[in-house]
N, C-alpha and C positions, 0 to 999 in steps of 0.2 A: 607650352615655351618648347624647343626647341631647343638641341644641345648645341648649337654651337651660339645661341642669344642665351642660355646658361650660362656657358664658359666668358661668353663675353661682359659678363656682369658677377663675374665671380673676383674677387680682391682674393691676393695671396696673404696667408695667413703668414706673421712674421713672428718669431718665439727668439727673445721674449719681444711682444709689441712693442714697433718705435724706434727699433735699435738697430733696425738696416740703413746702410746708405753706400752710395758708390764708393769703390774703392781707393784708396791714391792714384793720382794725386787730384781726383777728381769729387773729394770726402763734401765740397761746395756744391755739386753741382744738386738739384731737384731730385728724387729717385721719379717722378712722373716722367722729366728731360730724359734721364738714363733710359728709361727704356722705351723712349718715343724713338722708332728707326729713323725718323728725321733728323732729329738731335743728332744721334750718332754718323749719320753719313754726312752733315755740315760739319761734324767736327773730326775728319778723320785727321790721321797725325801723317806729315811724307817729309818734314825737315829734322835734319840733325837736330837742331834746338827741342824743338816738340817732344822727337823717340826719345832724348836725353832727361827728359822732366817725369820720364816712366822705366828707364830701362841704365844700367851703367856701360854704356857704348863703348866697343873695345876699338882699339885703331882699326883696324880691318875694315869692321862696321863703317866706320866715320869715311875711311877711302869709299866703300862701296857707294853711302850716302849722297858722296859730295861727285861723283866718279860724272863728268860731262855727260850727257841722253843717255844716262843708265834708263835703264826701264822700270818704271812707275812706281813708287810708292805711295801708299795710300791705306794707312789701317782703323779700323774702326775704335772709337775707346774702350767696346766691350772686347774684342777679341786682341788688344793691347795688351790688355788688363791682365789677360793670360799669361802674357809671356813673364819667364823667370826677371827678374832685373839684374839677379848675379850672375846668372851662370851662360854665356854665348853658346852651350851648345844644347839650349832648351829646344824641344820640338817645334814648339809654337815661332817660336823666335828665328831659326833657322827659317821657315818656312815664305816669311814676310819682309824681314829686314837683310839685305841686299851685303853683300862682305866683297873686301877684293878678288876673292876667288871669282865671283862672277863676271869676273873683266877679265878673265884668261880664255880665250879661246883653245878648242882644241880641234883635230883633224876631222871628226866626222858630224864635225855640226851643220847644223841646213839654216837653211831662213822658213823655211817649209818643210819640215821634214815630212809630213804627212801627203804630200803634194795635194792637198786638198784644191787650192786654183788651177792647176791643171782640170780638175772636178768639176767645176765652177762653171755651169750654161749661164746662169746668171747672176751679178753681183750677189754674196751673202750665201748662196745655197750651194753645196756638194750633193752630186747626186753619186756616190761612190759604188755602194749596193744597188742591185736590181729594183726594189721592190720598200726602199724608203731612202729619205734625205735628210740633211743636215741644214736645217734654217737659223743664219747667225743673222739675230735681231739688233743685237747693240755691239760695240766695240767697249763698254764699259764694265766694271766690277764695283761689289763691296767693298773689297780689299784684295790685293793683286802677288798672283803664289809667285815666286822669285824661279822657279822650273815651266812657267806658262809653256806650255803649245802653240797657243797662236800670241805671243810675244810680238810677234810681226802686226799686227791690228790690234791688239788687244793694248786699251791703256792711253792710247790718243786719244787727248782733249779733243781736237784737230777731226776724228774720225768719227763719223758717222752714220749708220742705216739710218733711213727716213722714210716717207710715204713712198718714194718712187722704187726702194726697193722692194717693200714690201709686196707693194701690187704685182713685180715682174717677178718674185719667187710663188707668192701662190698663185698666179697667171700659169704659171710654168707646169706646179703641182697639180692644178686641174684641167691641165692638157696634158700629162703623163698619168696613165689610168693604172700606171703598175704600182705606183707608188701610194701605199697602204701606211705605213709609219712614217711621220715627224717628229725627229728631236729639234726641238726650239732650244737653242746653247747663242753662245757670243762670244766672248765679254758672257755677260748672267744676265738673263731677262726678266729674273725676280727686281731689276733696280730698275726697271721701265715704270715710267707713270703706267698705271694702274688701268687706265682706260685704253692705253696704248696696247697693253699684255689682252684684256679681257675683249678687243676688236680685233685682232691676230686670230685667237682660242675662236672668236663667233666665225671667223671669215672659213677657218680653215675645217670646224665643227660641218661647216656647211656642203663641204665638198664630198660627195657619195662616196669616191673609193676609199678616202683618210680613214681607217678604220680606227688606230689611235694616236693618240699625239702624247710625247714626252716631253718633258722639264729638263735640262741640265742646267743645275744650278747650287754652287758655295754659300749662298744665302743664308740660310738654314744653320751655315757654321757661323760665320764672320758675323752675322747679322740675326742672331734668332728673332727679334724684338720687330722684325719684319712680317713674322707668319702671325700676324690675327686671324680672329674669328669673320672678321668683316672680308678681308681679302683671301680666305680659304675658301667663304661660302663662295666668292665669285668662281673661284678655280672649277669646284665643283659643280658648275653648273654644265662643265663639258668632257667628263666620262664619255668613254674611260680614258682617264687622265692618268700618266704615269709619270713619276718623278726620281730621277739621278741625282744623286748629293753626294760632293767629294768631301770623303772622310777620310784623314791621313793617319788620324794619331789619336789613343782614346782620352789624353787629356783633351780635345774638341769638344767632348761630349758632356755639358755640363748641365744644369738642371735647367737650365734657359732652353740649350736647344733641346735637351729631350721634352720638355715643353711644349715648343715646336711641333717637333716631330710627333706628339699626339696629336695634338690641331690635325695636321697633317693625314694623319693615319686615319683618325674617328671619319673625317671625313669620304672614307671611301678612296683615298690615293695612294693607289703600292709604291712603298717605297722600296729604293735599291742603293746602294752604295757602291762608288768607286775609289779606289785607291791607288794613288802613284807610289810606285816603291822606291825608296829616296834613301841614301846613307847618311847615316847621323843620328834621322830621323824615327825612321819605322824599319828597318833590314834587321829586325829581330825577332824571331818564332816567335815569339812568348810577348813581345808588344801588340805583334799581329794578330794573335791570339784575344789577349784583350782586348781589343779594338773589336773584334768582330762579334765575338758574347757580348758586349753593350750595346752593339749594331742590332744583335736580336733581340734584345730585351727590348729596344727600342723600337721594335717592329720594321727593323729597317735590312731587309734581305743585301747580304755579301754580293754585289757585281762581279766585278772586277778589280782585279789586280795590274796596273801595267808597268812594265817596264819604261821608266823616265827617258822621256822622246827627245830624240838630239838635237835639241836647238839651244842657241847661241844661250851662255850664265848657267847651265846647267850640269856643265860638266862635272861638279865637284859631288853631286850628286846621284851620279851614275853609281849604278852596281854589277860587279859578274853578273850574269843569267842563274850561275848557280845558286844565288844568296836565295834568288828568286823561288827556285827548285828545292831549295832547302826548307823555308815556307811553307810552301803547299804539301812536304812532306811531313810537316810537323802536324800539320792541319788534319788532312785527311787520314781520318780513323781516330783521331786524337781529340775530334768533335765533330758536331753535327754535322751531316751533309752539308746544311743549308746555311750553314757559317761558313763554308769553304769558296772562296770568289776563283772565277778562274783569272788565273794568271795568263797575261798574254802579253805579246810583243806588237806593238802598232808600226809595223812593216814601213821603213824609208823608203822613200821615193812610190809611194799610194800601195800598197800592197796587203792596208787595211790589217784589220787583227788580225792575230796567228796565237793558239790557245798554247802553251806550252808544258806539259806537265813530265811527271816522273815515269817511267818506265813501267808499265806494272804487268803486261803482254811480255812475256819473256821470250816464248818461240811456240811455232804452232805446224800440227800437220793436217794432212783432210781429216784423219780422228779427231783430232786433241789441239785443245790451248792450253801451253802452261802459262801461268799466272803466279803471280805475288803479291801478297797484300802489303799493310803499312808493319805489320810485325816484322815480316821477311818470310813468312809462311808461305811455301810452293807449294801450288797443290795444279791437276792435272783436270780441265774441263771438260769431258767427252761431249763432242759435236751429234749435231740429228743424219744418224744415216738415214732419215725419209723426207727429207726439207724437198717442195715439187719447188723449185727453183723460180723466187718470182721476176715474172717476164717484163720491165719497160715494156716492150714494143705491142704490147697485148692488152697490159691495163690501163683501163678507162679513166682512172683517176692519171698517172703519167700522161697519158697523150692529151688528154684536159689541158693539164699545167703546161705541157709543152708550149701547146697553141697561145696560152694566155700568159703567160710569165712574164713576155721579154726579157729574157734573161738570154739571148743571142749573143754567143761568145762569149756570156760569163759564166757558165755553168760551170767550167773550171775542171778540177777533179769529176765531180758529180757526172758532166758530161763523159767522161772515158768511162767511168762504169757504166753508163746506162747502154754503150754505143750509140752514143750521139756523133761521136769522133772517135779517131785512132791514136792521135796525139796532142799532144801541145808540145810546139817548138817554139824557143827563146828566137828571141829578133834576129834577125841575119841568119838563121839555123840555114837556110835552104843555100844561100850565096856561099855562106862560106866551107859549105861540102860541097859545091859544085867543082869538076876536073875538068879542065881541057883535053880535049880528042887530038890524034894527030895532026887533024886537018889544021887544027888551034896554032901549030907547033909555031909556024912559020912567022907568022906576024907578030906575035906575042917577042918571035927570036928577034927578030928584025925591030923591034922599039927596045927590046934588053941590050943589044949588042952595041956594044961602044964605048964608054968608056970605062965600063968593067966588063969585058967578057967572060972571066972566072966567074962574077955574081951571077949572068946571065945560064950560064952554064948549070949551075947548082938549081937554078931557079928552074930552069926546065926540066932537070931530072926528077925533080919534086912531082909533074904533071905523072910521069911515068907511072 
């Protein structure tokens, strides 16, 4: 009998036997129902009345829940049971219960802060980076984060991606050979009907140039009951398959979540974690350290720690960038290297993920690099004086990559370093620096002189 079959037949041991029951106010729900992901999904909480049975709502929370057109609220009973009923600052509670602060706009907010729509060649597909695409397959989630990057589309019960969208997405990928990596997200793809997700995975795996498939999900956190042996057995047909899971606080890693992560990891699915830095939730170095330690114990590699995106309703979650840098300082050297996530800002306007880190290189010359470590110890590293410079113009691998990469116009700084271009100029740079010659003055002077000859003289002088 294989391992998954053994796990499928295992029954959790209760100590003492027969005493476990779902938490308040679900005491009368049979344990078999409580552990059924379908029951959890069909009994999500979304109204003031329902949530008031679980937590003591504050006036600010009632205002947020009662506001017209607020971003969707739906919380699985399991995740709701993790909230502290008497503490409005509970890190679980803050992530899923709106308050009146969510209704306050701020100057920097954007509806599509990552400019994904501008990089979408077909509906639901974002092609921002040369060799990978983001495939949005649903607008639905198991529960809804109040700081959701895609709140402009996520959670709308009337907005759907369907077969026609999937066909267009997969056709684009099949006809774009530089795409080697597909990230399936949404919404949450693990909320799809299993047969639909399986069909999408099978169709993607049939494309020869798609090397890896990734799934981005928060279902293992919101709904660990969904991660069953049968479901994991379906996923492991499509290796190499990776999964990034969204964790924000160590309180989220419960025994149920650990069991779900064990199923996924034992099936050979590499697991990563993505965390959003949130004021009042996890903006403490010790909270993040506890989180990453619990993650690595569960075979989850901390991957990214994101600066909160500039989305409507998330203003009160934003922190200064210095807070994130302080957290990195508290991790680097103070814990295992593989437990330190990369701190990134997903640049507004579609600039992509930009890593932010403390300055460890203090200075450098042709001979030495001056470095400092996490303790403040400063040392000089002697540079090589015999290095035969790598030349990308004569390197076969570099030339082959240049022909096959499909990165024309997207090499960025690497293109400067490799000598493929001399400069990267901002939009309008050449026009801004055009200067009129003396023969151009007459028509300009004729246009300007009239209502304000003094201004015309000043402007003409600027061209000298």
